[in-house]
ZAMARGU-4260 file (C-alpha; in steps of 0.2 Angstrom, whole numbers, plus 5000, padded with zeros to 4 digits):
<rodrens>
0) 4986/4962/5149 | 4983/4949/5137 | 4996/4941/5126 | 4990/4945/5109 | 4995/4958/5096
5) 4981/4960/5083 | 4987/4965/5066 | 4973/4972/5056 | 4972/4969/5037 | 4958/4977/5028
10) 4964/4978/5010 | 4978/4970/4999 | 4990/4985/5001 | 4990/4982/5020 | 4998/4965/5019
15) 5016/4968/5013 | 5017/4981/5027 | 5010/4970/5041 | 5021/4956/5034 | 5037/4966/5038
20) 5031/4967/5057 | 5025/4949/5057 | 5042/4942/5052 | 5052/4954/5063 | 5043/4947/5079
25) 5056/4936/5087 | 5052/4919/5094 | 5047/4920/5112 | 5041/4938/5111 | 5029/4941/5125
30) 5015/4946/5113 | 5008/4933/5100 | 5004/4941/5083 | 4986/4938/5077 | 4981/4943/5059
35) 4963/4950/5059 | 4955/4953/5042 | 4941/4966/5041 | 4935/4960/5024 | 4936/4976/5014
40) 4946/4966/5001 | 4938/4949/5002 | 4941/4938/4987 | 4957/4928/4983 | 4962/4940/4969
45) 4963/4955/4981 | 4967/4946/4997 | 4968/4927/5000 | 4980/4924/4985 | 4993/4935/4993
50) 4995/4927/5010 | 5006/4912/5005 | 5018/4923/4995 | 5020/4935/5010 | 5023/4920/5022
55) 5007/4925/5032 | 4994/4913/5039 | 4976/4914/5035 | 4968/4927/5046 | 4964/4920/5064
60) 4949/4933/5065 | 4938/4937/5050 | 4925/4951/5052 | 4919/4948/5034 | 4913/4966/5031
65) 4914/4972/5013 | 4905/4984/5001 | 4894/4999/5003 | 4899/5018/5003 | 4913/5024/5013
70) 4902/5028/5028 | 4893/5011/5027 | 4909/5001/5026 | 4917/5011/5040 | 4902/5010/5052
75) 4899/4991/5049 | 4918/4987/5051 | 4918/4997/5068 | 4903/4987/5074 | 4911/4971/5069
80) 4928/4975/5076 | 4921/4981/5093 | 4911/4964/5095 | 4927/4954/5091 | 4938/4964/5103
85) 4924/4963/5117 | 4926/4944/5115 | 4944/4943/5113 | 4954/4958/5120 | 4972/4961/5113
90) 4986/4970/5122 | 4988/4982/5107 | 4980/4984/5089 | 4991/4988/5074 | 4983/4996/5059
95) 4991/4999/5042 | 4989/5012/5029 | 4974/5023/5025 | 4959/5013/5019 | 4942/5013/5027
100) 4944/4997/5036 | 4960/5004/5044 | 4950/5020/5051 | 4936/5009/5057 | 4948/4997/5067
105) 4957/5012/5074 | 4941/5020/5080 | 4934/5004/5087 | 4950/5000/5097 | 4952/5017/5105
110) 4934/5018/5110 | 4937/5001/5119 | 4952/5008/5127 | 4964/4998/5117 | 4981/5006/5112
115) 4984/5008/5093 | 4999/5008/5083 | 4998/5016/5065 | 5010/5008/5053 | 5014/5021/5039
120) 5010/5036/5049 | 5013/5054/5044 | 5009/5053/5026 | 5000/5069/5019 | 4996/5075/5002
125) 4985/5090/5007 | 4970/5084/4996 | 4956/5083/5008 | 4944/5078/4994 | 4953/5061/4994
130) 4945/5049/5006 | 4962/5041/5010 | 4969/5058/5016 | 4955/5060/5028 | 4957/5042/5035
135) 4976/5044/5037 | 4974/5061/5047 | 4961/5054/5058 | 4970/5038/5062 | 4986/5047/5066
140) 4976/5059/5078 | 4970/5044/5089 | 4985/5032/5088 | 4997/5029/5103 | 5012/5024/5092
145) 5015/5032/5075 | 5028/5022/5064 | 5033/5034/5050 | 5041/5028/5034 | 5054/5042/5034
150) 5061/5056/5044 | 5051/5070/5035 | 5034/5061/5040 | 5040/5059/5058 | 5045/5077/5059
155) 5027/5081/5052 | 5019/5071/5066 | 5030/5080/5079 | 5025/5097/5072 | 5007/5092/5073
160) 5009/5090/5092 | 5012/5071/5094 | 5023/5067/5109 | 5041/5063/5104 | 5040/5046/5113
165) 5025/5041/5102 | 5033/5044/5085 | 5047/5034/5077 | 5054/5035/5059 | 5056/5016/5057
170) 5058/5016/5038 | 5047/5008/5025 | 5039/4992/5029 | 5035/4988/5011 | 5054/4989/5007
175) 5057/4975/5020 | 5045/4964/5012 | 5051/4968/4994 | 5069/4964/4999 | 5064/4948/5007
180) 5053/4943/4992 | 5063/4949/4977 | 5073/4933/4973 | 5057/4922/4973 | 5048/4935/4963
185) 5061/4936/4950 | 5060/4917/4948 | 5042/4918/4944 | 5038/4916/4925 | 5032/4932/4916
190) 5016/4931/4907 | 5018/4923/4890 | 5024/4935/4877 | 5033/4947/4889 | 5052/4949/4890
195) 5062/4957/4903 | 5064/4976/4899 | 5053/4976/4884 | 5037/4981/4892 | 5029/4993/4904
200) 5017/4990/4919 | 5000/5000/4922 | 4990/5000/4938 | 4975/5011/4940 | 4961/5011/4954
205) 4959/5028/4962 | 4942/5035/4961 | 4948/5052/4953 | 4955/5042/4938 | 4942/5028/4935
210) 4925/5034/4942 | 4924/5049/4931 | 4921/5043/4913 | 4929/5058/4905 | 4945/5056/4916
215) 4946/5038/4913 | 4944/5040/4894 | 4958/5053/4894 | 4969/5041/4903 | 4965/5027/4891
220) 4969/5038/4876 | 4986/5043/4884 | 4990/5025/4888 | 4986/5020/4870 | 4998/5033/4864
225) 5011/5027/4876 | 5008/5009/4871 | 5013/5014/4853 | 5030/5017/4860 | 5031/5002/4872
230) 5019/4987/4875 | 5010/4989/4892 | 5005/4975/4904 | 4990/4980/4915 | 4985/4969/4929
235) 4968/4976/4931 | 4960/4981/4948 | 4942/4975/4949 | 4936/4993/4952 | 4944/4998/4935
240) 4937/4983/4926 | 4919/4988/4933 | 4921/5006/4928 | 4927/5001/4911 | 4912/4991/4907
245) 4900/5004/4915 | 4907/5018/4905 | 4907/5008/4889 | 4926/5011/4887 | 4938/5000/4878
250) 4957/4996/4881 | 4967/5003/4867 | 4978/4991/4856 | 4996/4988/4863 | 4990/4985/4881
255) 4989/4968/4888 | 4976/4966/4901 | 4980/4954/4915 | 4970/4948/4930 | 4975/4954/4947
260) 4991/4946/4952 | 4997/4938/4968 | 5010/4947/4977 | 5026/4938/4971 | 5019/4937/4953
265) 5016/4956/4953 | 5033/4960/4961 | 5041/4949/4948 | 5032/4958/4934 | 5037/4975/4941
270) 5055/4971/4944 | 5058/4966/4926 | 5048/4980/4918 | 5056/4995/4909 | 5044/5007/4918
275) 5028/5008/4927 | 5013/5020/4925 | 5002/5020/4941 | 4991/5029/4953 | 4996/5018/4968
280) 5005/5024/4983 | 5013/5007/4986 | 5019/5005/4968 | 5028/5022/4970 | 5037/5015/4984
285) 5041/4998/4976 | 5047/5007/4960 | 5058/5018/4970 | 5066/5003/4979 | 5068/4994/4962
290) 5075/5010/4954 | 5061/5008/4941 | 5055/5024/4932 | 5038/5028/4940 | 5026/5039/4930
295) 5014/5043/4944 | 4997/5047/4937 | 4991/5059/4950 | 4991/5078/4953 | 4999/5075/4970
300) 5006/5062/4981 | 5007/5058/5000 | 5024/5051/4997 | 5035/5066/4991 | 5050/5056/4997
305) 5048/5046/4981 | 5049/5061/4970 | 5064/5068/4979 | 5073/5051/4976 | 5071/5056/4958
310) 5064/5041/4948 | 5046/5044/4952 | 5037/5060/4944 | 5019/5066/4944 | 5013/5065/4926
315) 4997/5072/4919 | 4988/5061/4906 | 4993/5072/4892 | 5011/5071/4896 | 5012/5052/4898
320) 5017/5048/4880 | 5032/5060/4881 | 5037/5054/4898 | 5037/5036/4891 | 5048/5042/4877
325) 5060/5051/4889 | 5062/5034/4899 | 5066/5025/4883 | 5078/5038/4877 | 5088/5036/4894
330) 5083/5054/4899 | 5076/5048/4916 | 5086/5050/4933 | 5091/5035/4943 | 5083/5033/4961
335) 5093/5040/4975 | 5094/5029/4991 | 5081/5035/5004 | 5087/5034/5022 | 5079/5020/5033
340) 5073/5011/5017 | 5085/4998/5021 | 5075/4982/5026 | 5075/4986/5045 | 5058/4994/5047
345) 5051/4978/5055 | 5064/4976/5069 | 5063/4995/5073 | 5044/4993/5075 | 5046/4978/5087
350) 5059/4988/5097 | 5048/5003/5099 | 5033/4992/5103 | 5043/4983/5116 | 5049/4999/5124
355) 5031/5006/5124 | 5024/4991/5133 | 5039/4988/5145 | 5043/4972/5137 | 5059/4963/5132
360) 5061/4963/5113
</rodrens>
């Protein structure tokens, strides 16, 4: 067995999750963590600028695969990952989340006989038209270790037939990173003109919301009506920016468009907002941990635990202005604590990994 543990980062959302594991690995642990970047998110705005704030090094292995259709990106990433691991074989591969690079890495590793751990296993929303739903189900099906963010997700994996020894409810790795980073994030200056509690945050990037011109136009109209009640700050994802131009759409008044923000700057923006309207699964988790009202702009979510906590709700575009009004009127519930979202996910992953490999943690 080699002495390397490869942590695969494909896209920005993978980084805070992997950071929780990276920082939990104690000095002298028998496996040395190595960050591998597939390249799915490649520029500084969506990847490189986040590393310092998360306390992560530059990737030691870079596959440099980006762009193309789902099939093209997955296939080229598999080929590149296979070549990398034939030259440098780790003891185990950790993949995070549900993007195409995550699936590609998991498939390539298993076909080489490398064990795989899936960080954030067991999430489901039942929408098989969503590429991420296909990816997360496929990765879970072939993983050796399944680290679920909550007990319900772990129970789902057991019901699907995974052996009990492979499944652990470790908690939410994103929350580990948020807790560690929050003091530094709150110390970051807000964009000029924004004051704590006097603005909302918007994030949009999912294909169902921005790729269809009619759907995107409806969301923009709803955001414009919401912005008449509360100014909105929108760190715009490159995909949304491209679609905005391609569809010939305009951002309504009252919405401040920002570039993509580094991790600490975005967390600082979120932590001092009045609410967030988002289609991001990670933002749902961060908002719940911050007890921030989250207006989830999707018809379903693979993170129902955030809905059960109370502060996140699924909101249709037509209902968005009214939901904003409810938050401003104080008619929105506080977030209830979620078991295991306590900052201890990283150590639990390390303990499960050590037990699986017969190592001393």
